[in-house]
Structures are given as structure tokens and as C-alpha cells.
LOVO-528523 format. One record per residue: z negated, x, y of N, C-alpha, C in turn; residue in one letter. Coordinates in steps of 0.05 Angstrom, whole numbers, plus 5000, padded with zeros to 4 digits. Layout:
<sites>
ZXYZXYZXYA/...
</sites>
This chain:
<sites>
500050174976500050005000500050185025M/501950135043502050285068501750105092K/500150205111499550045135500050225160I/501550125179501950265204499650185223A/498350385234495950335252496650425280V/496550235299497150295327494850205345L/494750315369492750235388493750295416S/492450165435492750225464495750235472D/497050005470499749975478499949965509I/498049825521497749825550500249725565H/501449515554503849385567506149575570S/506349775553508649965554510549885531N/512349705538514149595517516049805506S/516949985523518850195515517550375493L/515150455497513750615477513250455452A/512450205455511950035432514449995415L/516649925428519149875414520150125399K/519650365411520350605397518750645372A/516150585374514350595351515250395329V/515850155338516649955318519250025304L/521050155319523550245306522850465285R/520950635292520150845273518850715249D/517250515253515850375231517850245212I/520050145224522050015207523350205187D/523150465192524350655174522450745152N/519950645152518050725132518350545107I/518750675085519250525060516550405050S/516750165039514450025027512149985046N/512749935071510649865090509749575086L/507049535084506049275077504849125101D/503949265121502549125143502449305168D/501749175190501349315216498549235226V/496949425233494349375245494349485274W/493349325293493249405321490349405330C/489349625341486549655348485949585377L/487649415389486949305415488349435439G/487949315462489349385487492349355483D/493149125472495949055472497049065500I/495448945518496148945547494449155561L/495049195586493649395602494849415629G/495349655639496449675666499349765667Y/500749745644503549815643505349605655G/507949665658509749485673511049255658P/510649235632512049025617510248895597D/508348735606506548595588507848395570P/509748245581511048035566512748155543L/514248365550515848495529514048615507G/511748725515509948845495508848625477S/508048405489506848185474508848085454F/511248025462513247905444514148095423S/514448355429515348555410513348585387A/510748595394508748635374508448375357L/508648145370508347895355510247865332A/512647985334514547965313513648085287Q/511648265288510548395264508048265254Y/507048055267504747905259502448095250N/501548265267499548465259496748355256P/495148495241492248445243491348585268L/490448435288489848545315486948505322A/485948705336483248715347483348695377I/481348565388481248535417480448805431K/481948875451481249105467479949025493G/478849225506477449175532479449065553E/481849185555483849085574484848805567M/485048755541485848485533483948275543D/481348335541479348145550479348125581Q/479548345595479548335624481948175634I/484248215623486648075632486447775625I/485447715601485247435592483247275609A/481147405617479047265633479347295663T/481047485672481347545700478747635713E/476947745696474447855706474648155706K/475448265729475948555731473348705739I/472448885722469949025728470149195753P/467849255765467749405790468949685789A/468849805765469950075763472950085764Y/474349865762477249855764477849775793I/479249955807479649905836482549975843T/483249915868485750005880488249895866G/490250075863492749995852492549895823D/490750025808490449935780489349655779V/487449595796486349325797488549125804K/490249195823492449015830494448975807E/494949185792496749175769495548985747A/493049015742491748845721491648555730I/491148515756491148235766493948115764Y/496048275770498748175768499348095739W/498548265720499148195692497647935684I/495247905694493747665686495047415698S/496647435718497947205730500547135717T/501847325702504447265691504347195662I/502247265647502147185619501246885618I/502046755597501646465595498746395586S/497846155591495246065581495046095551P/497146055536497146085507496746375499E/497946555514497546845508494646925515Q/493546825536490746885543488946785521K/489446545512487846425490488046595465E/490446685459490746865435489047115438F/489147245462487647485466484647435464L/483647215475480847155474479847095446M/481546995429480746935401480847175383K/481947395392481947635375479147735369L/478547815345475847915339475348195351P/472848255356472148525366471748725344E/471248625319470748805297471548655271K/472948795253473748685228473248885206V/472048795184471748965160473748875140A/475549065132477648995113477549195090N/476349115068475849285045474249535054D/475449765052473950015059474150095088E/475349925104475949995132474649795151F/473349905172472449755194474249805218T/475349595230477149625253475749535278L/475849705298474749645325476649765346V/476149685371477749805392476550065401H/473950055409472650295419470850435399G/468650295392466750405373465350165359S/464350215335462849995321460349915337P/459150105351456650045366457249875390R/459349945405460049795429463049765429L/464149565415466949545410468749555435P/467949445457469649435481468749635503L/466649775498465549935520465250235515K/465550325490464950595483467350725469E/468050965476470051125462468551345446S/469551395422468351605405469851865411I/468652025428470052265438468452525432V/466152505418464552735413463152705386A/462352925374461052915348458552755348N/456952775370454452625371454852325372G/456952245387457551955388458551855361I/460052025347461051955321458651925301A/456852115302454552105284452951855289N/452451785314450851545320452151295310A/454851285312456251045304456451005274N/455851205258455851175229453950955220L/451850915236449850705230450750425236N/453150395248453950135258456350025242Y/457150155221459150035203458450115174F/458949935156458149975128460350065110N/462850065119465050155103465250465103T/466950565086467250855085468750965109R/470650805119472350885141472150695165Y/472550815189472750655213475250735228C/476850545237479150595253478550495281L/478850675301478050615328479950745348A/480450615370482250715391480750775417G/481750665439480650665466480850935480R/480151155467480151415481483051515487S/484951405472487851485475488351765467C/486651885450486952145439487052125408E/489052235396489352225367487652435353A/485752335336484052525322482252385302G/480752535287478952415267476352565266M/474252425261471652535256471052505227F/470352735214469952735185467052815179V/465952685158463152755151463052845122K/461953075117461453175090458553115082L/457953105057455153045048453253255060P/451053145072448953315083449753445109G/451953365121452853495147453453275167A/453553365193454353185214457353175216N/458352995233461252955236462453195250C/464953255242466553465255469153335263E/470253435286472653325297475153485288Y/477253335282479853465275482053325291K/483653475305485853365320488153285301K/489453055306491652965289494253065301L/495853195284498353315292500753165281E/502853155296505253015289506453115262D/507052925244508252995219506453095197G/503853125203501953225184500752995167Q/500253055142498952865124496152955118I/494152775123491352845120490052695097Y/488452845082487052735059484652575069D/484152345057481952175065479652175045L/479152405033477152425012474352495022S/473952505048471352565060469352345054Y/466852405057464752205051465051965070E/465352015096465951805115467751915136R/469251735149471251825169471551615191M/472051715215472751555238475451655247I/477551485247480251575253481351425278I/482451575296483651465320486651525320N/488351315319491251365318492451465344P/490851485365491951555391493151305404G/494551355426495551135443498651115440S/499550865437502450815438503450845466V/502150725485503250695512502150885533G/499851015529498751185550497051405538S/498251585522496651815511495551995533P/493152105527491952285547491352565534V/492852625512492352875498494553085504D/495753055528497753235538500353245521H/500753025507503252975492504152695500D/506252665516507052405526508352225505P/508952325481510152155461508251945451R/509351715444507751495432506451595406A/504051505400502451605378501651375359S/501851415333500851225314500551365287Y/499451225267499051335241499851145219G/500351255195500951085171498751145150V/497350935144495250945124496350875096L/496251065077497151015050494650975033D/494050735027491650665012491750754983I/494150734971494350824943493751114939N/494751284958494251574956491951674973N/490751484989488651555007489351785025M/491551745040492451945060493051805086T/493151965107493951875134496152065143W/498451945150500752105160500952045190E/500852255206500852205235503752225246H/504352055266507052045278506852055308H/508652205321509152195350512052115353R/512651945373515251835376516151855405V/518551965409519651985436520551715446E/520451665472521651435485522551515513Y/523951335526525351395551523351375574D/522351605583520351605605521751545632H/524251625634525651565659525951265663E/526551115641526750825643524050705647L/521950825636519250725641518550735670F/519250955683518650985712520350795728M/522750735719524350535733523050255731K/521950195708520449935705518049935724Q/516750155726514450175744515250115773V/517450225782518450175809519349885812Q/520549775792521649495794519449295798E/517049345787514849145790513049225813V/513649445827512149515851509549665845G/509249785822506949945816507150215830F/504850355834504850615848506150835831P/508350935840509951125825508451375817Y/507051495836505651755830503451715809D/502051495810499951445791500951435762Y/503251305758504351275731505851515721Y/506351705738507651955729505952095708L/503352055709501552185689502152095661K/503151845658503851745631506051915620T/507952005637510252165627509352455621T/506952515627505852785621503752785600R/502952545591500852525571498152585582G/497652485607495152535620493652285626E/
</sites>
């Protein structure tokens, strides 16, 4: 059984469609799991929503999904980004908002717990350090946790009698999942911040218990054209084309 795992699309339909084309070339793929933030501050929320819906994924609610669906923008989001999120919340339909609100914050699926940020604080915390990973082991009962939000592709692995250790996920590499417990982050489809602007996702092979990591090129020039067409701040979104 093979499952494509994506996260943090952030309304970047060009990156998402490139990933979905890549997924279409995977033989014997059984399912798609999305760890949240289908929407975000990217320029094409409607295109992102409709493209992902065609794959009927098992989806988890992300922080941005909730903010956009409720139109309750926290105080830490300000300026142009706040305006972008508000604009997105005004153009998606009531039905799409209802869909986002009904998404679960945490799902246990056999040996895997799926969350957006962390099992401890699904919408508020990113697992970005060994100490945070160790603390979160107490908040899920499965062997594996799949989590996004940080937009950095990597995994925390735990050996018997030891604390978690971090491993960066590299494009094209296949990783063994035989560790005692693991927290795996597929990285971001639409806005990676690990200095690699390519869209990021992984393929979970449950039969062989492996993870194959993928990075996918997409048209950054067209992305910036979309940014300009909707009136978003050009300089701010240039960081997406640099993986920052």
C-alpha cells in the first residue's frame, strides 16, 4: 500500500498541480493524505481547493484553514499577509468554509497519527527541535506521527533508551521506518522554508515500511505573475521562489 503525504499547500495551485502530476506517475498508489493548510496566503485558493478535491484525500485541518474559514485573524498576522488572508476568506464559498471547519485536527489511522502541527497542539505548535519532539511522544499512541506546519522536510527518530534525533529528508532518498517511534514532516508543497523552493512531499510505502522523499519543480515565474494579478506584495512573495 502506497500513500502520498502532502502538507502546507498555502493556496499555491501551481506547486500543488506539479505535485499531483508527479503523484500520477507513482505505480500502485492507494491514497493521498494532506496534513493541513490547504489554503493560506498564496494567490490561487480556488484552484488549490479544486485540484486537491479531485483526489479525495484524507485531510487534516491546518491553522490557516481555520483562520480563513472563521475569518478570525490572530493579532500576530499583520500587514499585507493579513490582507491576503482576508481576501481569500471573502472569495471561497460558504460550502468550502464549512468543509474546512469540519476537518479533524487529529486522526489516528492504524500505526499513524496525522496532525497539522503537533499532537500536543495541533494548530499552534511546530515540531522543530529534538526537545519538542521528545515532549510530543507522550501525546500520540501510534508508532508514527505525520506532521507539517514548519514547512521543513525532516524526521525525528527515536531509538530504544534514547531521545529523538533529527534527520533531514533529501530528494529521491528512501528512508527505512524501522525505528522505535518516528515523527515525519513531508515539508511544504506551496511554501518551503528549507532553502529549496521546489514543492515537497513524500510517499509512504506501508508494505515495505519505507518513506520516499520527493521534490518537484514548478513555474516560479508564473507564480509571481499570479501574485501580481491578485495585487499581493511582490517583494514579500519572492521568498517563496527562494525557499525562504
